[in-house]
C-alpha positions as CSV (number, residue, x, y, z in Angstrom):
1,M,139.0,25.9,-231.4
2,S,136.5,26.8,-228.7
3,T,135.6,30.4,-227.8
4,A,136.8,29.8,-224.2
5,H,140.2,28.8,-225.5
6,I,140.4,31.9,-227.7
7,L,139.5,34.2,-224.9
8,E,142.1,32.6,-222.5
9,T,145.1,34.4,-224.0
10,P,148.4,34.9,-222.0
11,Q,147.4,38.6,-221.7
12,N,144.0,37.7,-220.2
13,S,145.6,35.3,-217.9
14,Q,148.1,37.9,-216.7
15,L,145.4,40.4,-216.2
16,K,143.3,37.9,-214.1
17,T,146.3,37.1,-212.0
18,K,147.0,40.8,-211.4
19,L,143.4,41.5,-210.4
20,L,143.4,38.6,-208.0
21,D,146.6,40.0,-206.5
22,Y,145.0,43.4,-206.0
23,V,142.1,41.6,-204.3
24,T,144.5,39.7,-202.1
25,L,146.2,42.9,-201.0
26,T,142.8,44.1,-199.6
27,K,142.5,41.0,-197.3
28,P,138.9,40.3,-198.3
29,E,138.3,37.8,-195.5
30,V,139.1,40.5,-192.9
31,N,137.0,43.0,-194.8
32,L,134.0,40.7,-194.6
33,L,134.2,41.0,-190.8
34,I,134.7,44.7,-191.0
35,L,131.6,45.2,-193.2
36,M,129.6,43.0,-190.9
37,T,130.5,45.0,-187.8
38,T,130.1,48.3,-189.6
39,S,126.6,47.2,-190.7
40,A,125.7,46.2,-187.2
41,G,126.7,49.6,-185.9
42,Y,124.8,51.4,-188.6
43,Y,121.6,49.4,-188.0
44,L,121.7,49.6,-184.2
45,A,122.2,53.4,-184.4
46,S,119.3,53.9,-186.8
47,K,116.0,55.4,-185.7
48,G,112.8,55.7,-187.6
49,T,113.2,55.0,-191.4
50,F,116.1,52.9,-192.2
51,H,118.2,54.4,-195.0
52,V,119.6,51.6,-197.2
53,L,121.5,54.1,-199.4
54,G,123.2,55.5,-196.3
55,L,124.3,52.0,-195.3
56,I,125.6,51.3,-198.7
57,N,127.6,54.5,-198.8
58,T,129.0,53.9,-195.3
59,L,130.1,50.3,-196.3
60,V,131.7,51.5,-199.6
61,G,133.7,54.2,-197.9
62,T,134.7,51.9,-195.0
63,L,135.7,49.1,-197.5
64,L,137.9,51.5,-199.4
65,V,139.7,52.7,-196.3
66,A,140.0,49.1,-194.9
67,S,141.4,47.9,-198.3
68,G,143.9,50.7,-198.3
69,T,144.9,49.9,-194.8
70,A,145.4,46.2,-195.5
71,T,147.5,47.0,-198.6
72,I,149.8,49.5,-196.9
73,N,150.2,47.1,-194.0
74,Q,151.4,44.4,-196.4
75,W,153.7,47.0,-198.1
76,M,155.2,47.9,-194.7
77,E,155.7,44.2,-193.8
78,R,156.7,42.8,-197.2
79,V,160.2,41.8,-196.1
80,W,159.0,39.9,-193.0
81,D,156.0,38.4,-194.8
82,G,158.5,36.7,-197.1
83,Q,160.0,34.9,-194.0
84,M,156.7,33.2,-193.0
85,R,155.2,30.2,-194.7
86,R,151.6,31.6,-194.3
87,T,152.4,34.9,-196.0
88,A,155.3,34.1,-198.3
89,N,153.1,33.7,-201.4
90,R,151.4,37.1,-201.0
91,P,151.8,39.4,-204.0
92,L,154.6,41.5,-202.6
93,P,157.0,38.9,-201.0
94,S,156.5,36.6,-203.9
95,G,157.5,39.3,-206.4
96,R,154.3,39.2,-208.4
97,M,153.7,42.9,-207.7
98,S,156.2,45.8,-207.1
99,S,156.2,47.7,-203.9
100,V,155.4,51.0,-205.7
101,E,152.3,49.4,-207.3
102,A,151.0,48.3,-203.9
103,L,151.8,51.6,-202.1
104,V,150.0,53.6,-204.8
105,F,147.0,51.3,-204.7
106,G,146.9,51.5,-201.0
107,L,147.1,55.2,-200.8
108,L,144.5,55.7,-203.5
109,C,142.0,53.4,-201.8
110,S,142.6,55.1,-198.4
111,I,142.2,58.6,-199.8
112,A,139.2,57.7,-201.9
113,G,137.5,56.1,-198.9
114,G,138.1,59.0,-196.6
115,V,136.8,61.5,-199.2
116,Y,133.8,59.2,-200.0
117,L,132.7,59.0,-196.4
118,A,133.2,62.8,-195.8
119,V,131.2,63.7,-198.9
120,L,128.5,61.1,-199.1
121,V,128.1,60.1,-195.4
122,N,129.4,62.6,-192.9
123,P,132.7,64.1,-191.6
124,L,132.6,62.1,-188.3
125,S,132.6,58.7,-190.1
126,S,135.4,59.8,-192.3
127,L,137.5,61.0,-189.3
128,L,136.9,57.7,-187.5
129,A,137.9,55.7,-190.6
130,I,141.1,57.7,-191.1
131,S,141.9,57.5,-187.4
132,T,141.6,53.7,-187.7
133,L,144.0,53.6,-190.6
134,L,146.6,55.8,-188.9
135,S,146.5,53.9,-185.5
136,Y,146.7,50.6,-187.3
137,L,149.6,51.5,-189.5
138,L,151.6,53.8,-187.2
139,I,151.0,52.1,-183.8
140,Y,149.9,48.5,-184.1
141,T,152.0,47.5,-187.2
142,P,155.4,48.6,-185.9
143,L,154.7,47.4,-182.3
144,K,154.2,43.8,-183.6
145,R,158.0,43.6,-183.7
146,V,158.5,45.3,-180.3
147,T,156.0,44.0,-177.7
148,P,153.1,41.5,-177.2
149,L,151.1,44.5,-176.0
150,C,150.5,45.2,-179.7
151,T,147.4,43.0,-179.5
152,L,146.0,45.3,-176.8
153,L,146.6,48.4,-178.8
154,G,145.7,46.8,-182.1
155,A,142.2,45.9,-180.7
156,I,141.4,49.6,-180.7
157,P,141.5,50.2,-184.5
158,G,140.1,46.6,-184.8
159,A,136.9,47.7,-183.0
160,M,136.5,51.0,-184.7
161,P,134.3,49.8,-187.6
162,T,131.4,49.6,-185.1
163,L,131.9,53.3,-184.4
164,I,132.2,54.2,-188.1
165,G,128.9,52.4,-188.8
166,W,127.2,54.1,-185.8
167,A,128.5,57.5,-186.8
168,G,127.5,56.9,-190.4
169,S,123.9,56.3,-189.3
170,S,123.4,58.8,-186.5
171,G,126.2,61.4,-187.0
172,H,127.3,61.1,-183.4
173,I,128.8,58.6,-180.9
174,D,126.9,57.8,-177.6
175,G,127.0,55.2,-174.8
176,Q,125.4,52.5,-176.8
177,A,128.0,52.9,-179.5
178,W,130.8,52.5,-176.9
179,F,129.1,49.4,-175.6
180,L,129.2,47.8,-179.1
181,F,132.8,49.0,-179.4
182,A,133.6,47.2,-176.1
183,I,132.2,43.9,-177.3
184,L,134.3,43.9,-180.5
185,F,137.4,45.1,-178.6
186,L,137.1,42.2,-176.1
187,W,136.3,39.7,-178.8
188,Q,139.6,40.3,-180.6
189,F,141.6,38.7,-177.7
190,P,140.4,35.1,-178.0
191,H,140.3,35.5,-181.7
192,F,143.8,36.9,-182.4
193,L,145.6,35.2,-179.5
194,A,144.3,31.9,-181.0
195,I,145.9,32.9,-184.3
196,A,149.1,33.9,-182.5
197,L,149.3,30.4,-180.9
198,M,148.6,28.7,-184.2
199,Y,151.4,30.5,-186.0
200,R,153.8,31.0,-183.1
201,D,156.8,29.5,-184.8
202,D,156.1,31.5,-188.0
203,Y,155.8,34.8,-186.2
204,A,159.0,34.1,-184.2
205,Q,160.9,33.3,-187.4
206,A,160.0,36.7,-188.8
207,G,160.7,38.5,-185.6
208,Y,157.1,39.3,-184.6
209,R,156.6,39.5,-180.8
210,M,152.9,38.4,-180.7
211,L,153.3,36.4,-177.5
212,P,155.4,37.0,-174.4
213,K,158.9,35.4,-174.4
214,F,158.5,34.0,-170.9
215,D,155.3,32.1,-171.9
216,L,157.0,29.2,-173.5
217,D,154.3,26.7,-172.5
218,S,151.6,29.2,-173.5
219,K,149.9,28.9,-170.1
220,F,149.8,32.6,-169.6
221,T,148.3,33.3,-173.0
222,R,145.7,30.5,-172.6
223,A,144.7,31.9,-169.2
224,E,144.5,35.4,-170.8
225,I,142.1,34.0,-173.5
226,V,139.8,32.5,-170.9
227,G,139.9,35.7,-168.8
228,F,139.0,37.9,-171.8
229,T,136.3,35.5,-172.9
230,I,134.6,35.7,-169.5
231,V,134.8,39.5,-169.4
232,L,133.4,39.5,-173.0
233,I,130.4,37.3,-172.0
234,V,129.6,39.4,-168.9
235,T,129.8,42.6,-171.0
236,T,127.3,41.3,-173.6
237,M,124.8,40.7,-170.8
238,L,125.0,44.2,-169.2
239,P,122.0,45.8,-171.0
240,T,119.6,42.9,-170.4
241,V,116.8,45.0,-168.9
242,A,117.0,47.7,-171.6
243,R,117.0,45.2,-174.4
244,G,115.1,41.9,-173.8
245,G,115.3,40.9,-170.2
246,A,115.6,37.2,-169.6
247,F,115.3,36.2,-173.3
248,Y,118.2,38.4,-174.3
249,M,120.3,37.2,-171.3
250,V,119.6,33.5,-172.1
251,A,120.6,34.0,-175.8
252,M,123.8,35.8,-174.8
253,V,124.6,33.1,-172.2
254,L,124.2,30.3,-174.7
255,A,126.4,32.1,-177.3
256,G,129.0,32.9,-174.6
257,A,129.0,29.3,-173.3
258,F,129.8,28.1,-176.9
259,L,132.9,30.4,-177.0
260,L,133.9,29.7,-173.4
261,Y,133.8,25.9,-174.1
262,H,136.4,26.2,-176.8
263,S,138.5,28.7,-174.8
264,L,138.5,26.2,-171.9
265,K,139.4,23.3,-174.2
266,L,142.4,25.3,-175.4
267,A,143.3,26.2,-171.8
268,K,143.3,22.5,-170.8
269,A,145.3,21.2,-173.8
270,S,147.4,23.6,-175.9
271,S,147.6,22.5,-179.5
272,K,147.3,24.1,-183.0
273,V,144.1,22.0,-183.4
274,M,142.5,23.5,-180.3
275,A,143.6,27.0,-181.2
276,S,142.1,26.5,-184.7
277,R,138.8,25.4,-183.2
278,L,138.7,28.4,-181.0
279,L,139.5,30.7,-183.9
280,H,136.5,29.2,-185.9
281,A,134.3,29.4,-182.8
282,S,135.1,33.1,-182.4
283,V,134.2,33.7,-186.1
284,I,130.8,32.0,-185.5
285,Y,130.3,33.7,-182.1
286,L,130.6,37.3,-183.3
287,P,127.8,37.4,-185.9
288,V,125.5,35.5,-183.5
289,V,126.0,38.1,-180.8
290,L,125.5,40.9,-183.2
291,G,122.4,39.1,-184.5
292,I,121.0,38.9,-180.9
293,M,121.6,42.6,-180.4
294,I,119.9,43.4,-183.7
295,A,116.9,41.1,-182.8
296,W,116.4,42.9,-179.5
297,K,117.0,46.4,-180.8
298,R,114.7,49.0,-179.4
């Protein structure tokens, strides 16, 4: 009998499944974007010597709060998650984990993250992280079942990681921080509205009002995506003189043209395939834009 076979006992298998379920509760794919935008905020706010340990502490604290937020969100929506194909196999609706387990885990992560930031980074970063958690759970989450405006309000906590990173680095928030916040705020509309179009039937089945009832052919939503994409592109080019002049502007125009191309393709022909392509384009676009800003940092 091999060593691998001996180690793979039923107990070990159950433990592995349980650990994977805890990881699933934290939404690691979302946390990756959160850590990326937090890092960008931290670096762009830094002056003089770059403090790697400070960045690590900011990311650890932010990750804990984000993981707690994602877990409590799934605890709050466990019944409706069970009614959608894309979420029915999550740990809570599938019954692999009890609601008490998830709630305790979410609260512990959230509290630990808030305390971690307050002690090892600074009070402002902790305050911003906890504010993000509260606005996401107490405003955005319940509004998803009430009004399509939830996307507008949800974009506020969604853009907060940039401010957490900025505050973690500098200890304050200034105009440049709000500029970065605005970019992430606007980016969420083509990103999340594409998701809403992809899973429209699923959301409707569970009673989520992610899209307007009157927009049966999705023309309004697709026009909204194009509109927000254009505003986003214009916003990214505002500080051209302060950053890199013509080179910065050309780089942002090219990145914006890539995203706008996919937005226009979806506007012309609504389909899940086009919405999926826009979703992937938005995921590519964001790190490119942040990279351009970092490359032309002054």
